[in-house]
VMD Tcl script that draws the C-alpha trace (Angstrom):
set ca {
  {3.57 -35.90 63.21}
  {3.06 -36.09 59.43}
  {4.38 -33.32 57.13}
  {2.29 -30.77 55.39}
  {2.73 -31.58 51.74}
  {1.59 -29.49 48.73}
  {1.11 -26.62 49.12}
  {4.30 -25.93 51.04}
  {4.27 -23.48 53.90}
  {5.74 -20.14 52.59}
  {8.91 -18.77 54.06}
  {7.89 -16.76 57.09}
  {6.87 -16.98 60.75}
  {4.49 -19.97 60.21}
  {7.37 -22.10 58.93}
  {9.45 -21.11 62.02}
  {6.40 -21.90 64.18}
  {6.27 -25.44 62.69}
  {10.05 -25.92 63.45}
  {9.57 -24.60 67.04}
  {6.60 -26.86 67.72}
  {8.52 -29.94 66.51}
  {11.56 -29.02 68.59}
  {9.54 -28.54 71.80}
  {7.69 -31.79 71.21}
  {10.92 -33.76 70.46}
  {9.53 -35.12 67.21}
  {9.74 -34.45 63.51}
  {7.67 -34.51 60.34}
  {7.11 -38.08 59.22}
  {6.03 -40.11 56.27}
  {2.90 -42.21 56.67}
  {4.84 -45.56 56.52}
  {8.30 -47.05 56.32}
  {9.58 -47.73 52.73}
  {11.50 -50.72 51.35}
  {13.98 -49.91 48.61}
  {15.50 -52.69 46.50}
  {19.31 -52.76 46.55}
  {19.30 -52.65 42.81}
  {18.15 -49.07 43.02}
  {21.64 -48.11 44.24}
  {23.72 -50.87 42.59}
  {22.53 -51.48 39.06}
  {24.86 -50.04 36.29}
  {22.13 -50.36 33.75}
  {19.83 -48.30 35.85}
  {22.49 -45.60 36.07}
  {22.65 -45.52 32.26}
  {18.90 -45.12 32.04}
  {19.00 -42.29 34.64}
  {21.45 -40.38 32.44}
  {19.52 -40.89 29.25}
  {15.97 -40.38 30.48}
  {16.41 -37.99 33.44}
  {19.69 -36.14 33.48}
  {19.91 -35.42 29.71}
  {16.21 -34.46 29.44}
  {15.60 -32.41 32.55}
  {16.61 -28.75 33.09}
  {19.78 -28.63 35.14}
  {21.21 -25.65 36.95}
  {24.57 -25.85 35.20}
  {26.05 -22.58 36.56}
  {25.34 -19.82 39.11}
  {24.69 -16.53 37.43}
  {27.21 -15.10 39.87}
  {29.94 -17.03 38.15}
  {29.55 -14.92 34.95}
  {28.58 -11.56 36.36}
  {29.93 -9.33 33.53}
  {29.54 -9.20 29.80}
  {31.91 -11.56 28.00}
  {32.53 -13.66 31.08}
  {32.62 -17.45 30.47}
  {33.16 -20.75 32.34}
  {33.82 -24.18 30.96}
  {32.20 -27.02 32.92}
  {32.07 -30.77 32.55}
  {28.67 -32.29 33.13}
  {28.24 -36.06 32.94}
  {31.04 -36.25 30.37}
  {29.98 -33.23 28.26}
  {32.27 -30.15 28.02}
  {29.97 -27.15 28.28}
  {31.01 -23.50 27.37}
  {28.75 -21.15 29.22}
  {29.02 -17.52 28.13}
  {27.58 -14.15 28.76}
  {27.53 -12.12 25.56}
  {28.09 -8.36 25.27}
  {24.24 -7.78 25.55}
  {24.16 -9.74 28.91}
  {22.44 -12.88 27.55}
  {23.74 -16.25 28.80}
  {24.39 -19.11 26.41}
  {25.27 -22.80 26.93}
  {27.20 -24.48 24.09}
  {28.74 -27.87 23.69}
  {32.44 -26.99 23.76}
  {33.44 -28.97 20.68}
  {34.73 -27.43 17.44}
  {32.52 -28.27 14.47}
  {35.66 -29.10 12.40}
  {37.34 -32.02 14.22}
  {35.79 -31.81 17.68}
  {38.58 -30.32 19.82}
  {37.65 -27.86 22.64}
  {37.81 -24.21 21.75}
  {37.61 -22.99 25.33}
  {39.04 -23.95 28.67}
  {38.88 -22.70 32.22}
  {37.11 -19.45 32.90}
  {37.63 -15.77 32.26}
  {36.51 -12.95 30.06}
  {36.62 -13.30 26.29}
  {34.69 -12.50 23.18}
  {36.30 -15.19 20.98}
  {37.61 -18.71 21.45}
  {40.11 -20.41 19.15}
  {40.20 -24.14 18.72}
  {43.74 -25.36 19.55}
  {43.80 -27.98 16.72}
  {43.26 -25.91 13.54}
  {42.50 -22.49 14.98}
  {38.85 -22.21 13.90}
  {37.42 -19.14 15.80}
  {34.06 -18.83 17.57}
  {32.52 -15.86 19.23}
  {30.73 -15.94 22.53}
  {27.42 -16.28 20.78}
  {28.65 -19.45 19.30}
  {29.10 -18.22 15.73}
  {31.95 -19.49 13.61}
  {33.98 -16.34 12.79}
  {37.21 -17.56 11.25}
  {38.59 -20.55 9.34}
  {42.28 -20.65 8.42}
  {42.81 -21.89 4.83}
  {39.27 -20.89 3.94}
  {39.81 -22.05 0.30}
  {39.69 -25.66 1.60}
  {36.14 -25.05 2.81}
  {34.99 -22.66 0.08}
  {31.77 -24.70 -0.43}
  {30.77 -24.46 3.27}
  {28.36 -21.93 4.73}
  {30.09 -20.83 7.95}
  {26.84 -19.66 9.43}
  {25.77 -23.33 9.51}
  {28.77 -24.44 11.62}
  {28.59 -22.55 14.77}
  {28.94 -24.25 18.19}
  {25.97 -26.45 19.07}
  {23.87 -24.51 21.47}
  {21.79 -26.28 24.15}
  {18.36 -25.17 25.30}
  {18.97 -22.77 28.16}
  {17.43 -20.03 30.26}
  {18.75 -17.75 33.01}
  {16.45 -17.39 36.01}
  {16.34 -17.35 39.76}
  {20.09 -16.71 39.94}
  {21.09 -19.75 37.75}
  {21.77 -20.65 34.16}
  {19.62 -23.75 33.40}
  {20.22 -26.03 30.45}
  {19.00 -29.32 28.96}
  {21.85 -31.51 27.83}
  {20.01 -32.57 24.64}
  {20.16 -30.16 21.73}
  {16.74 -29.35 20.12}
  {14.58 -30.18 23.16}
  {12.00 -27.74 24.23}
  {12.62 -26.28 27.72}
  {9.78 -25.30 30.14}
  {11.46 -24.08 33.26}
  {8.19 -22.92 34.85}
  {6.67 -26.41 34.47}
  {9.81 -28.03 35.84}
  {10.18 -25.78 39.01}
  {6.50 -25.12 39.66}
  {5.99 -23.32 43.03}
  {9.70 -23.71 43.85}
  {10.61 -20.98 41.34}
  {9.11 -18.10 43.41}
  {10.80 -19.47 46.56}
  {14.22 -19.44 44.87}
  {13.57 -15.82 43.86}
  {13.08 -14.92 47.59}
  {16.78 -15.49 48.13}
  {18.00 -13.39 45.28}
  {20.85 -15.77 44.49}
  {21.75 -13.75 41.43}
  {23.03 -10.86 43.71}
  {25.20 -13.33 45.77}
  {29.00 -13.37 45.36}
  {30.52 -16.58 44.02}
  {33.35 -17.42 46.44}
  {34.93 -20.85 45.81}
  {34.40 -24.35 44.66}
  {35.94 -27.81 45.25}
  {35.45 -31.15 43.61}
  {35.12 -34.63 45.00}
  {34.81 -38.11 43.63}
  {33.30 -40.83 45.76}
  {32.47 -44.51 45.57}
  {28.81 -44.09 46.18}
  {25.70 -44.07 44.10}
  {24.75 -40.45 43.12}
  {21.17 -40.83 44.40}
  {22.42 -42.21 47.73}
  {24.80 -39.22 47.94}
  {21.87 -36.85 47.52}
  {20.07 -38.57 50.35}
  {22.71 -37.50 52.83}
  {21.24 -33.99 52.62}
  {17.61 -35.05 53.15}
  {17.53 -36.17 56.81}
  {18.96 -35.17 60.20}
  {18.78 -38.63 61.71}
  {22.58 -39.13 61.10}
  {23.65 -35.73 62.51}
  {24.76 -36.74 66.00}
  {26.51 -39.86 64.78}
  {28.31 -38.48 61.69}
  {28.49 -34.80 62.46}
  {28.74 -34.81 66.26}
  {32.09 -33.06 66.31}
  {31.28 -30.39 63.69}
  {29.05 -27.39 63.43}
  {26.28 -29.36 61.79}
  {25.85 -31.64 64.71}
  {26.56 -29.01 67.29}
  {24.15 -26.34 66.07}
  {21.14 -28.44 64.93}
  {18.61 -30.45 66.75}
  {19.03 -34.21 65.77}
  {16.28 -36.03 63.97}
  {14.01 -33.00 63.75}
  {13.03 -31.33 60.62}
  {10.22 -29.52 58.95}
  {9.43 -31.00 55.54}
  {7.63 -29.54 52.46}
  {7.29 -30.67 48.91}
  {7.29 -28.50 45.80}
  {6.20 -31.08 43.26}
  {9.29 -33.16 42.58}
  {11.43 -30.91 44.61}
  {11.48 -30.36 48.35}
  {12.61 -28.05 51.20}
  {13.68 -29.35 54.64}
  {14.14 -26.97 57.61}
  {16.56 -28.28 60.25}
  {15.93 -26.27 63.46}
  {18.96 -24.71 65.13}
  {19.39 -25.37 68.87}
  {18.42 -21.80 69.69}
  {14.98 -21.99 68.13}
  {13.56 -23.07 71.53}
  {14.29 -19.50 72.79}
  {11.29 -18.35 70.73}
  {8.72 -20.21 72.86}
  {8.15 -17.10 75.01}
  {8.98 -14.50 72.40}
  {6.56 -12.20 70.75}
  {6.25 -12.47 66.98}
  {8.95 -10.37 65.36}
  {9.66 -10.51 61.59}
  {13.41 -10.60 61.89}
  {13.57 -12.93 64.98}
  {11.07 -15.33 63.48}
  {12.70 -15.37 60.04}
  {13.09 -19.10 59.29}
  {16.52 -18.48 57.67}
  {17.86 -17.45 61.04}
  {16.27 -20.21 63.05}
  {16.69 -23.16 60.70}
  {19.09 -24.55 58.14}
  {16.93 -24.65 55.00}
  {18.09 -27.27 52.48}
  {16.49 -27.54 49.08}
  {16.57 -30.42 46.72}
  {16.14 -29.18 43.16}
  {15.32 -32.28 41.17}
  {17.25 -34.12 39.91}
  {20.80 -33.45 41.13}
  {21.12 -30.04 43.06}
  {21.32 -29.38 46.79}
  {21.10 -25.85 48.11}
  {21.88 -25.45 51.80}
  {21.20 -21.97 52.93}
  {22.46 -20.11 55.89}
  {22.09 -16.49 57.19}
  {25.36 -15.48 55.33}
  {25.37 -17.63 52.23}
  {24.51 -20.90 50.45}
  {26.24 -24.07 49.79}
  {25.72 -25.42 46.32}
  {26.19 -29.20 46.08}
  {25.90 -30.55 42.59}
  {25.99 -34.42 42.52}
  {26.08 -36.53 39.34}
  {26.89 -40.16 38.39}
  {30.36 -40.92 37.28}
  {30.13 -43.85 34.82}
  {28.85 -46.53 37.19}
  {26.18 -47.07 39.77}
  {28.72 -46.95 42.61}
  {30.49 -43.80 41.64}
  {29.67 -40.11 41.66}
  {31.15 -36.62 41.37}
  {30.37 -33.74 43.69}
  {30.92 -30.13 42.89}
  {30.74 -28.21 46.16}
  {30.72 -24.37 46.04}
  {29.75 -21.51 48.34}
  {28.21 -18.13 47.57}
  {28.15 -15.20 49.98}
  {24.91 -13.30 50.54}
  {26.89 -10.16 51.40}
  {29.81 -9.73 48.87}
  {33.25 -9.46 50.43}
  {34.88 -6.02 50.00}
  {37.81 -6.41 52.34}
  {40.55 -9.04 52.87}
  {39.06 -9.68 56.33}
  {35.71 -10.55 54.87}
  {37.35 -12.84 52.26}
  {39.32 -14.61 54.99}
  {36.13 -15.03 57.03}
  {34.35 -16.60 54.00}
  {37.47 -18.82 53.37}
  {37.01 -20.12 56.92}
  {33.32 -20.72 56.50}
  {33.71 -22.70 53.33}
  {36.69 -24.63 54.59}
  {34.56 -25.66 57.63}
  {31.46 -26.76 55.70}
  {33.52 -28.41 53.05}
  {35.50 -30.47 55.61}
  {32.14 -31.60 57.13}
  {31.04 -32.97 53.73}
  {34.38 -34.45 52.74}
  {35.56 -35.89 56.03}
  {32.14 -36.80 57.53}
  {29.41 -37.48 54.88}
  {31.70 -38.69 52.25}
  {33.80 -40.80 54.59}
  {30.67 -42.68 55.62}
  {28.70 -42.90 52.34}
  {31.09 -45.35 50.58}
  {30.21 -47.93 53.20}
  {26.55 -47.50 52.35}
  {27.37 -47.96 48.72}
  {29.31 -51.15 49.50}
  {26.36 -52.40 51.48}
  {24.15 -51.96 48.45}
  {26.66 -53.56 46.06}
  {27.65 -56.52 48.27}
  {24.76 -56.96 50.68}
  {22.85 -60.28 50.45}
  {19.59 -58.85 51.82}
  {17.07 -57.64 49.11}
  {16.19 -54.11 50.30}
  {17.03 -51.06 52.38}
  {14.61 -49.80 54.90}
  {13.74 -46.09 55.25}
  {12.02 -44.85 58.42}
  {9.00 -42.69 58.64}
  {11.39 -39.98 60.04}
  {13.32 -40.10 56.64}
  {10.48 -38.50 54.78}
  {12.84 -36.48 52.55}
  {14.78 -39.50 51.51}
  {11.52 -41.38 50.90}
  {10.38 -38.54 48.66}
  {13.58 -38.64 46.63}
  {13.26 -42.42 46.11}
  {9.63 -42.13 45.16}
  {10.25 -39.37 42.63}
  {13.11 -41.24 41.00}
  {11.17 -44.54 41.07}
  {8.23 -42.98 39.24}
  {10.55 -41.43 36.64}
  {12.21 -44.79 36.10}
  {9.19 -47.02 36.33}
  {10.46 -48.87 39.38}
  {7.84 -50.48 41.63}
  {8.30 -49.93 45.34}
  {6.83 -52.13 48.12}
}
mol new
graphics top color blue
foreach p $ca { graphics top sphere $p radius 0.5 }
foreach p [lrange $ca 0 end-1] q [lrange $ca 1 end] { graphics top cylinder $p $q radius 0.2 }
display resetview
């Protein structure tokens, strides 16, 4: 069976019906043909440099969940491909993304996360407010010919929407989030991620190409072999998924084992809700994976780490229903510990082997099956952006 591409099936009973039909038929959405991918796609350090300069620094990235700065004057400092970002919410509720470098000698005025209206550089105590304005300079006489209003923190193009703070890592660029997300934007709004509760995050570094790491979340072919002893392999039907594209982005629905119970069921809005019958995983081009569940969402942010064979992973979890008791918080701790263990001890135990195969293999290409349609889409989207020809 070949996937329905643009326009994607909306969230609703029709999407669940597609998943049920595939599960009952023992098949999956497929690409028209297999795809050959040159090893250099995963192994070329020069290509990784180009990816950073032409894609990751020029494309809107979801740099922070809105739920991480829920209140006025909240802030978080994040590192994104080597840049220290200061992400703030000012007293009026507007989010900002600044380069976290003092305009005097370049030290970092902010660190960690918290609630503050002002940030003081640790080197010479220059002071900035959470709108990026320079508010204080000790020894002002030494800079009496300087207009302080011209020396605020460098602000990056940013916009807060769909439950995320988006930014482009190149100052001065114009940002068109609607053009970037297209029809995926309204689908993200369906989940109301901005109302979720940010629960926890963990970080990994791995010896694998960042694009290859993203691909682990784009097919269920590996589920019984890599995840056979965890909830992923036990709850989902292997090598079966509903695939839809949203321009450069995509959604994959991995049917849960219990979806087959619907074959004799009358249509019921709650029972046929695809979020209760499938694990819905989104790829938000270029680097973000959102893995939804009935109680929350995993946020998996993957970026290169200085070389073709290295990447960083920021794995976090947000709760759909905010915890109000210690029991709920313990429950969410358990959920996140379980899903993080699956990623750390299963996916990222296997992926470095794939990376070594790309780095050291003496064959000339990898082969992607028709059943790996999501991976194929990722490769084709990146190849087009990078000007790479595929066989």
